[in-house]
C-alpha positions, 0 to 999 in steps of 0.5 A: 464306545464308552469303554473305548473313550473312557478306558483311562478313567475306568482303569483309574476307578478300578485301581487298588484302594491301597499301595503295597510295599515289601519290607523285611518280608512284610507286606505293608498296606498304605490305604489311599485315604491316608495319602489323600489326608496327607496330600501325598503322592504315591511316589512320596512314599519309599520303602527302606530296609527297616521302614517307610519314609514319606519324602514330602513331609520328611517322616519315617515309620519304622517297620521290622520283624522282631520274631515269628509272631511280632513286628515293630511298628513305630515305637512298639512291638505288636504281637500277632494273635495268630501266625501269618498265613503262608508265612506272609506278614501283612501290616495294614496301616489303615487298621492301625491308624483308625483303631485308638487301641492300637495307635495311642501312645505310639508317637512315631506312628502318630507322627507318620499317618493321620490317626482316627477315633475308630473305636469299633474298627476290628483290631485283628490280628494284633494284640492290644498289649504292645511291647517295648522293643529290646533297643528301647531308650528314652527320647525327648521328641515326644510331642503331638504332631499336627496330623492329629488335629481332627481328633477330639482334644481329649484323645489328643491329650491322652495320646500325649500323656501316654507317649510321655509315660511310656517313652519319655525320660525316667523322671518325666515318665514316672511323674506322668505315670503316677498322674495317669494312675490317679486319673484311671478311676475317672477315665472314660472306659475306652481310655481306661482300657487302653491305659491298662493295656499300656501299663502291661507294656511297661513290663519290659521297661529298663527301670525297675521303679517304673515296672513296679509302679505300673504293676501296682497301678494295675493291681489296685485298679477295680476293672483290671480284675475283670479284664486281666490286661496282661498281668502275665507279661510282667512275669514273662518279662523275667524282670522284677516288678515288686519291691519292698516299697510296692509290697508295703503300699499294696499290703495297706491298700484296700484291694477287695475280694474281686481283685484278690480273686483275679490275682489268684486266678492269674497265679493259678495260670502261672502254676499251670503254664510255667516250666518248672523248676522256674528260672531264678528271676521268676522264682524271685517274682513269685516269692515277692508275690507270696510275701505280698499276700502274707503281709496283706493278710495282716492288714485285711484279715477277712482274706486270711482263708483265700491267702491260706489256700493260695500258699497251700497251692504253692506248697503242693508245687512239687516241681520246684522244691525251693519255691514250695519250701518258701510257701511253707514258711509263709503259711506257717507264719500266717498260721501262727499269726492268726492262731495267736490273734484268736488265742488273745481274744479267747476267753476260757469257759468256766466249768458251769458254763460248759455244763450249761452248753454241752450235750453228748450222744450216749456213745461218746466216751468220757476221754472224748468228752474231756478232749472236747471240753479242753478244745472248746473251753481252754483254746480258740479251736472251736472259734477258729473252726467256725470262723473259717469253715462257716465265715462267721467272723464274730463268733465266740464260744460265749455266744453258744446257747444253753444246750446249744453244743451237741456232739455225736460220733461219726463212724470212721475207719483208721486210728482216729475219731470223727465227731459231728459238732453242732453249734447253736448260738443265742442269735439262732445261728447254726453251724455244723462241724466235722471234728477229727481227733488224731494223734498223728496230725504232724505226720507228713502224709497228714500235712500233705492231705491237709494242704490238698484240702486247703488248696481244693476247698479254697480254689479261686473259681467255680463251684466248690468241690469239697467241704469248706476247711476249718483248721488243723491244730497239730499241737491239739491233735485236732482238725475241723471242717464243714460237716455236710448233712446231705445224703451220700450218693450211696444212700440216694441209690438205696432209696431209688432202688428200694421200692423196685422189683428186682427186674423193674425200677419205679423211679424215672430215668431223670432221677438216676441221671441227675444223681449220677451226673451231679455226683461225678461232676464233683469228682471232675471239679475236685480233680481240676481244683487240685490242679489235675494232680491227684485223684480226690479220695475214694471215688465211690458213691459213699464218698460223694454227697448230692443235695436234696434239691436239684437247684442247691449248691453242687455236690461234694466229694466228702473226704480226700482220704486215700487220695492218689497221684493222677496218672492219666485219664483212665486213673480217674474214669476207671474207678468211676466206672467200677464203683458207679456202674459195675458195683451198682449192676451187681447190687441193683440188677434192674439198673443194667439196662438203665444206667448209661456210661456216657453219663461219666463224660456228661459229668466231665463236661458239666464239671469242666466245660467244653474245651477241657473235655476235648483234651481229656477225651482225646488223651483218654482214648489214646490211653485206652487204645494203647492197652490190650483189648480185654483190659478195658470193658467194651462198654467203656470203649464205645462210650468214649467214642460216642462222647467224642462224636457228641462233643462235636455234633451237639451243644451241651445242655447243662443239667440245670436246664432239664431240672428246671423244665421238670420242675415246671411241669411238676408245678403245672400238675398242681396248678393246671388252670394257671393263666399264661401270665402265671406260667411265664412268671413261673418260668422266669422264677425257675430261670432265677432259681437255677441261675441259668443266666450263667449259661448264656442265652441258649439255656433261656431259649431251651427252657422256654421252648420246652415249657410255655412254648412246647405246644407250638406247631412243628414249623416253630420247633424246626425254625427254633432248631436253626435259631439255636444253631445260630446262637451257638455260632455267636451273637444274640438271638435278636440279631438273627432273622430266624427270630422274625420267622419264629414270630410269624409261626405263632398261632395264638395270643398266649404263644405270642405273649410267651415269645415276647417274654422269651425274646425281650427278657429285661424289656417289659417297659417296651409296648408289645415288642415284635421282630420285623424282617427287612432287606432282600432274601439273600441278605435279610436283616431283623429289627425290633419294633415297639410302640411309644405313646405321647401325652396326647395319646398318639402312638409311634413305632420305634425301631432301628433304621431300615434304609440309608435314607432313614439314617440321612433323615435322622442326621438332618433332624440333628442338624436342624435342631442344631445338635452338635453331632458329627457323622461317624461310621460307628454310630448306631440309631433308634428312630420313632416313626409316626402314622404317616411314616414320618421320622419324628425322633431318634437316638444316636449311640455307640457301643463302648464295650459289651456292657457300656453304651455311649448315648450321643443324644436324643432329638425330636422334631419341633412338631412333637415337642413338649409331648413326652416323646423324648422321654418315652423314646429314652425309656424304650432305648434303655429297655432295649439295651438292658435286654441285650445285657448292657449295664451302663449308659453314658452321655455327655453334659449337652443334655444335662437338664434332660438326662438328670431328670431321667435317671442319669447322674454323675459318677466318679468312675465315668466321664459325663453322666451315667444311668445304670440299667436295672436292679442287677446293674445297680446291685453290681455297682454297689457290690464293687463300690459300697459307698456308691448309692443306687441311682434314684429317678429325679422328678419328672421334667417336660421335654 
């Protein structure tokens, strides 16, 4: 009966929530909320060959395909991160209108549909860096339409400024762009991120002056180094983006090490992905950048080493001889400038000073002693070597203590001499150098080797793979580099095998595995840092050092002598198998059943990471399968197949994890009666010692599971395995219901204490936090529940809301307290509940980015005013954010008097007030801005 009488109404309810039009092979979706907000009817919107027209309001929105992966929408071209499914393009105007990262600055889109401030709306599938269309021409009609009247005034103004800077006439564009560049450090981080991406939009602007200005603003921005917001677009554009004026301005600017490293990483990517030899315009772009770096060093001498390594990397680009020659010229100029500067500062040592400081081993002959006297006393060679190999900028030979220069011979092959030069200063500083004396320093093969040393030792990211390079002085027939005092792998293997019976080994498998993986990972790092072009020297245990302590800086390939061109994966893996396995089997027979060939690929994963090893193993297997059966040992073939399966079936466990676990259990042997607090402190200390935070949350969970929680019941470990799988799939552990299930399996207070420290590593201010599950069995959710106490001793539960009703109660509380709070679908909440389950306080906030959260406000019920509830809730809130890795909390000025008394302060880089969470966050801020003082807590104020 109901269906019969209300058929039309039911059909209306089940109508699609959006209209759909077909334009140029694109399905354009127009949500009905847009029609509602505009007061339009379906019939008002008409599809034209190149866009949509709103007949009622006489507005047009251009929509047309520009390539297989891009479509023009309004004033900009939007690139798709992934190809459209089954060739069908879908443009959802609801997504574009709600996400400011997609609509800001697009004047035509802004004028056609009502845009919203939905910062948390997913922007898939669009790239946030927009492009100017090929037919771009400056226009005058760039005002702000009244469709944006519901937006915050700040966002409307920012849109207007972006539209002027990107789409206006050149003079107006230039003026607005300069003002935006000056304002960039002060912008809210969301707006700043959008501005950086729009600066990349100008990479294809017709005006060279505007392109240069945009690139300069990006390069000088502190945050751009972390985000890398489309620098590659400038190079890919084929248009110039550096001119003489820009080079001079940038060279005199205080760029800072983070931004220089970020620029070098981008240049490294250019070398990898550009098709060489480059087009003339691209080559000119790179030459401009290399010129910039050369000029930059003369104003920022501390970065000489980095620039030297970068220029050497371009010299080694054999695919473009013209560019390599240009880099060689720049490097020679920098060598000459740096050495002449040091020569001017050098003060010769007199004979009696030399006699006072210099000591030699007895087997150092007189000619060598005289050579060293000249190098130290009459040239700046030793100063240059110490400054560059040990980064001791102020070192001078006059600083050497009496008998503080000790020179020893090092065994060497070939027609050159190796010396260990140990330098001790009067200030008790110690430096070790390996000095090479050879007469053919200007030979082409020696110069080529030195360039590889510079490029690999100075690679801009990751742990270093070879010793630090000092200097090469062909006119003095000498060069120097860091002397590595760690034992070689060969020496460590002799020690491990020395006490063993010919058929029995006493050292544990862990010792062998650590040494093998650590050593061979250095080979893979050196190969990767050499841009995967060379086999880095002799791949033997005698040419690789491993540090004594397993937490120390990684192992090193000692010498690149006899390096060869890389010819494929087997040219790297083959020598490792020969020298680390077959040779060791012959010398220590008991290792035949001990050593695992899979360690080669564990080392590759340790050195390169998951994605590169997938490609490497696939290429290796293809190469091996193409060879005759007997040419590759069966053991190696089987290992390759096993390693490929393991890569897909199991997550990687970094070598530092079992090393930390092993050290923990060694500690328990000497301290068997340690309290649970002491054991937890030991685990936390090991996490810091091995820097396991760099491997993400999974490493922390593994260490806790295998140490203080090892004796938990079988159910705990079963659920733990499921939780690890969820972490591997993405998201923090505290967002998965398995964490609540784990908590329920714990059987004693010691396990519960360890579990709290595991789950809440940076939230010790929280009082006994625990995980609670809620929702139905099909859609379970979890929340962290903690406790706060007011000044009268009353305690309250603190957690996230579990029902829509609790969210509504919080909004009503904001309304009753006349708090200027608008309802938003992107709000997040934290509430405080009293013993009668009454909501008495809450916090409303939004995540701006991974490490920054905006707190809209803290509100308390009148019944608990002046009892410290707001302060306690704020501290609980900040502790939770710190545990999730948030570094900065922003807020507005509405609660200025309350917030300034609780660690919030003004900061020139953020709008409103900010509070930095934890010492690590404060340290990071101070490193990035040395003039920034740490936020001290203001005196306590009543709520």
